[in-house]
C-alpha positions, 0 to 999 in steps of 0.5 A: 758064219752067216748065222751071226747076221741079224735077219731083219729088225729085231723087235723088242717085245712080242707085241712089237713082233705081232705088229710087225707080222700084221704090217708086213706079212704077205699072207696077211696083205694078200688076205686083206687084198682078197677080202677088198676085192670081194667086198667090191664084187658085192657092191658090183653085184648090188649095182647091176639091177639097178637102172643104168643110163649111158650117154654118148656124144660124138662130133661129125662133120655135116657133108652138106653144110661141111660145118661140125656138128654134134649128135648125142644118144641116150641109152636107158637100161631098166632091168624089169625081169632079173630081179630074182637073178640080181638077188641071187648074184648079190647073195652069192658075192656076200657069201664069198665076201663072208668065206674070204674074210673067214679065210683071212681071219683063220690066216691071220690067227695061223700067223699070230700063232706061229709068231708067238710060238716062235717068240717063245722059243727065241726067248727061251734059247736066249735065256739058255744061252746066257745061263750056260755062257755064265756057267762056262765063264765061272768054270773057266775061272775055276780051271784058271785057279786049278792050273795056278795051284797045279804049278804050286804043287797044291793040285794033282794032275788028275784033278786039273784034267778032271776040272778041264774035261768038266769045263769042256762040257760047259763049253760045249753047251755054251756053244750049243746054246749060241747056235740054238739062239742063232736058229731060233732068231731065224725061225722067229724071222721066218714066222714074221716074214722078214727073211725075204726082206733081210736077204734082198729077195 
């Protein structure tokens, strides 16, 4: 019964499904956050060997005059001898940023591939369901015709039982196709990271 519920918003096209994944997938968001952090680390590493000026202001009370006073302290930090170490730090941060970007791109490609495969499975299951349900409705009409002809003594009981057995096979196939379509929809929602949002987790 729970499979009857639609897990999240149903995308209309593959492009829309991929857009959903790009905007909402937590793995992609995490990868982008890691890339931003790595790039910030590069900026920080480049800023370390630069001169730094700190100014400190403090208020105090003169114990002799009992008047408030203001004192300022200026600190100048000029790194001179750590140029090689600074360059190495920048290079290491840049390499880490590049590796993080590559990992994020690989993760995005994996999400895209999983989403595309899940979309193809869902579309195929949807077509099978439509086909099998059409066959089921058609054979049910045949069964109704055989039943009417049996009542009029124009069909034998064996012929009626045979067509009913065939109709049962089509009904089972239609039910299986409906279940396969529902499962494929849930797999698509999982690939798009929609299940957690759909069920409030």
